[in-house]
C-alpha positions in Angstrom: -100.5 31.3 -39.2 -101.0 32.1 -35.5 -99.8 29.9 -32.6 -103.3 28.4 -32.1 -103.6 27.4 -35.7 -100.1 25.9 -35.7 -100.9 23.9 -32.7 -104.1 22.6 -34.2 -102.3 21.6 -37.4 -100.0 19.4 -35.3 -103.0 18.1 -33.4 -104.6 16.9 -36.6 -101.6 14.6 -37.5 -101.3 13.4 -33.9 -105.0 12.5 -33.8 -104.5 10.3 -36.9 -101.4 8.8 -35.3 -103.4 7.9 -32.2 -106.6 6.6 -33.9 -104.8 5.1 -37.0 -107.9 5.1 -39.2 -109.8 7.6 -41.3 -112.1 10.1 -39.6 -115.0 12.4 -40.6 -114.6 16.1 -40.2 -116.8 16.1 -37.1 -114.8 13.2 -35.6 -111.6 15.0 -36.2 -112.9 18.3 -34.8 -113.9 16.4 -31.6 -110.5 14.7 -31.4 -108.6 18.0 -31.5 -111.1 20.0 -29.5 -111.9 22.5 -32.2 -115.2 23.9 -33.6 -116.2 22.1 -36.8 -116.1 25.4 -38.7 -112.5 26.0 -37.7 -111.5 22.5 -38.4 -113.1 22.7 -41.8 -110.9 25.5 -42.9 -107.8 23.7 -41.6 -108.7 20.5 -43.4 -109.3 22.4 -46.6 -105.9 24.0 -46.4 -104.2 20.6 -45.7 -106.1 18.9 -48.6 -105.2 21.7 -51.0 -101.5 21.3 -50.0 -101.6 17.5 -50.5 -101.4 16.4 -46.8 -104.9 15.0 -46.5 -107.3 13.3 -48.9 -110.9 12.0 -48.9 -111.3 8.3 -48.6 -113.8 6.4 -50.8 -116.1 9.4 -51.3 -117.5 9.0 -47.8 -116.1 12.2 -46.5 -113.6 10.2 -44.5 -110.2 11.9 -44.2 -106.8 10.5 -43.9 -103.2 11.8 -44.4 -101.3 11.2 -47.5 -97.6 10.2 -47.5 -96.5 13.7 -48.2 -95.8 14.4 -44.5 -93.6 11.2 -44.4 -91.7 12.4 -47.5 -91.1 15.8 -46.0 -90.1 14.4 -42.6 -87.8 11.9 -44.2 -86.0 14.6 -46.2 -85.7 16.7 -43.0 -84.4 13.9 -40.9 -81.9 12.7 -43.5 -80.3 16.0 -43.6 -80.2 16.7 -39.9 -76.5 17.8 -39.4 -76.4 16.6 -35.8 -77.8 13.2 -36.5 -75.7 12.8 -39.5 -72.6 13.3 -37.4 -73.7 11.4 -34.3 -75.9 8.7 -35.8 -73.3 6.0 -36.4 -71.8 6.4 -32.9 -75.3 6.2 -31.4 -76.0 3.1 -33.4 -72.8 1.5 -32.3 -73.6 2.4 -28.7 -76.9 0.6 -29.0 -75.3 -2.5 -30.4 -72.6 -2.6 -27.7 -75.0 -2.2 -24.8 -78.1 -3.9 -26.2 -80.1 -1.1 -24.6 -82.1 1.9 -25.8 -79.9 4.9 -26.7 -81.2 8.5 -26.6 -79.9 11.8 -27.9 -81.6 14.8 -26.3 -81.3 18.6 -25.8 -82.5 21.0 -23.2 -85.8 22.9 -24.0 -86.3 25.4 -21.2 -87.2 23.3 -18.2 -87.5 20.1 -20.2 -85.6 17.8 -22.5 -86.7 17.0 -26.1 -85.6 13.7 -27.5 -83.9 14.2 -30.9 -83.2 10.5 -31.6 -84.2 7.2 -30.0 -82.6 3.9 -31.0 -84.5 1.3 -29.1 -82.6 -1.7 -27.8 -83.0 -5.1 -29.4 -84.3 -6.9 -26.3 -88.0 -7.8 -25.8 -88.2 -5.9 -22.5 -86.7 -2.5 -23.2 -87.3 1.2 -22.8 -89.5 2.5 -25.6 -89.9 6.2 -26.7 -90.2 8.3 -29.7 -88.1 11.2 -31.1 -89.9 14.5 -30.1 -90.9 13.3 -26.7 -90.6 16.0 -24.1 -89.8 15.2 -20.5 -88.8 17.2 -17.4 -85.2 18.1 -16.7 -85.2 17.0 -13.1 -86.6 13.5 -13.6 -84.5 12.4 -16.6 -80.8 11.5 -16.8 -80.3 13.7 -19.8 -82.0 16.5 -18.0 -79.7 16.1 -15.0 -76.7 16.2 -17.4 -78.0 19.4 -18.9 -78.3 20.9 -15.4 -74.9 19.6 -14.5 -73.1 21.6 -17.2 -74.4 24.9 -15.8 -72.2 27.1 -13.7 -73.1 26.8 -10.0 -74.6 30.3 -9.9 -76.8 29.7 -12.9 -77.8 26.3 -11.6 -78.8 27.7 -8.2 -80.9 30.4 -9.9 -82.7 27.9 -12.1 -83.5 25.5 -9.2 -84.9 28.4 -7.1 -87.8 28.8 -9.5 -87.9 25.3 -11.0 -91.4 23.6 -11.2 -90.7 20.3 -9.5 -93.3 18.0 -10.8 -93.6 14.6 -9.2 -93.6 12.2 -12.2 -93.3 9.0 -10.1 -92.9 8.2 -6.4 -89.1 8.2 -6.9 -88.9 11.7 -8.5 -86.6 14.2 -6.7 -88.8 17.2 -5.9 -86.5 19.3 -3.7 -83.9 21.7 -5.0 -81.4 20.8 -2.3 -81.7 17.1 -3.0 -81.3 17.6 -6.8 -78.3 19.9 -6.3 -76.6 17.3 -4.2 -77.3 14.6 -6.8 -76.0 16.8 -9.6 -72.7 17.6 -7.7 -72.2 13.9 -7.0 -72.8 13.1 -10.6 -70.4 15.7 -11.9 -67.6 14.2 -9.8 -68.2 10.7 -11.1 -68.7 11.8 -14.7 -72.2 10.5 -15.4 -75.8 11.1 -14.3 -78.4 8.5 -13.3 -82.1 8.2 -12.8 -83.8 5.1 -11.2 -87.5 5.0 -11.8 -87.7 8.8 -11.5 -89.3 9.4 -14.9 -90.7 6.0 -15.8 -91.2 3.3 -13.1 -88.8 0.4 -13.3 -86.6 2.2 -15.9 -83.0 3.3 -15.2 -81.0 5.6 -17.4 -77.4 6.8 -17.4 -76.4 9.9 -19.3 -73.5 12.3 -20.0 -73.4 15.8 -21.6 -71.9 16.4 -25.1 -70.4 19.8 -25.9 -70.5 20.6 -29.6 -70.1 23.7 -31.8 -73.9 23.4 -32.2 -74.6 23.5 -28.5 -74.9 21.1 -25.6 -76.6 17.8 -26.0 -77.1 14.7 -23.7 -76.7 11.1 -24.6 -78.3 8.4 -22.5 -78.6 4.6 -22.2 -81.9 3.4 -20.8 -83.4 0.1 -19.8 -85.0 -1.9 -17.0 -83.5 -1.1 -13.6 -82.6 -4.7 -12.7 -80.6 -5.1 -16.0 -79.0 -1.7 -16.0 -78.0 -1.8 -12.3 -76.2 -5.1 -12.8 -74.0 -3.6 -15.5 -73.7 0.1 -14.4 -69.9 0.2 -14.3 -69.6 -1.3 -17.7 -72.3 1.0 -19.1 -70.6 4.0 -17.7 -67.3 3.1 -19.3 -69.0 2.4 -22.6 -70.8 5.7 -22.5 -67.5 7.5 -21.7 -65.8 5.9 -24.7 -68.7 7.0 -26.9 -68.4 10.6 -25.7 -64.7 10.6 -26.3 -65.2 9.4 -29.9 -67.9 12.0 -30.5 -65.6 14.9 -29.4 -62.8 13.5 -31.5 -64.8 13.0 -34.7 -66.9 16.2 -34.4 -66.9 18.5 -37.4 -70.5 19.8 -37.3 -70.8 23.6 -36.8 
């Protein structure tokens, strides 16, 4: 399977996630931006593998639960989430805010786990979301663990996208922010990735690599308890290092 086909396969499931109802072949092809002929071959393969089925004999397509079964088995056996999951859940309960585990992906961060806070107004996201390093608290934490020489090299060629009006888009400003954050032990964003959302993060060094853990919520609520949240996050990081056995 080439890269284009792999991408279109994922596009199929994301199209159903967005529309949330059956589609005809032509509707699906239009949604994923593929020729009907190419989409037909892809759909045939997915039907033969048990991932799609035809609804009511009307040539309407919809995914089966096989993908859910496969994804559940994968997630259940994720070695990182198995180790860190209970601590992340406890952090969510103690702060009543959304807790995120992420990892660097080149110039971006991918969310590996998102435990949304219990409050009605909260930061909402999905595992698998990909966001820029420079506009996210976890991203800043990932930049912060780099040696100075490597960090300066990365920032010289970094694509500073303006995500919101508060996003830092100058290397000098971001470098100053990272150095200040290193000294205090945590990294913060205030409306830099999502308007009105604040996040506080710290890096986690594990035998499986470096990760970032963040607490995120509305700016007004987070700002009022920043010191307490920073201490709680620090305690969680200490527990993770102490309990860690994953290799």
